[in-house]
C-alpha positions, 0 to 999 in steps of 0.5 A: 471791815464794813464800809460806810459812806458819809451820808449813811454815817451821818444818818446813823449818828442821827438815829443813835444820838440825834434827840440827845444831841439836840437837847445838849445843843450846838454850843455844847456839841462844839465843846465836845467836838473840840475835846475829841480833837484834842484827844485825837491830837494826843493819840496821834502823838503818843497813842497806839493805832487802836487808840488813834482809830478810836479817837478818829471815830469819836471826832467823826461822830461829834462832827456828824452830830454838829452837822445834823443839828445845823442841818448841814450835809457832810456829803455836800460839804466834802463834795467841794473837794471833788469839784473845787478843791482849795 
């Protein structure tokens, strides 16, 4: 299994999809993210481990796309759980 940190994953999504995702825009990206969260919920309830893994990946990819479009570091966003967890 290959390991990848959050920043590397976010950069990979930028390289693979950044231009296309920016053309789509933030509102459409939010809609896609919400759709993927719904698919993840369904996979959690009724899916196989492979289906769940697939949907977790899709949610992460769309979240990274949205963060890239909004110039937000997911690594920095996650860091608050180290320094000041809610």
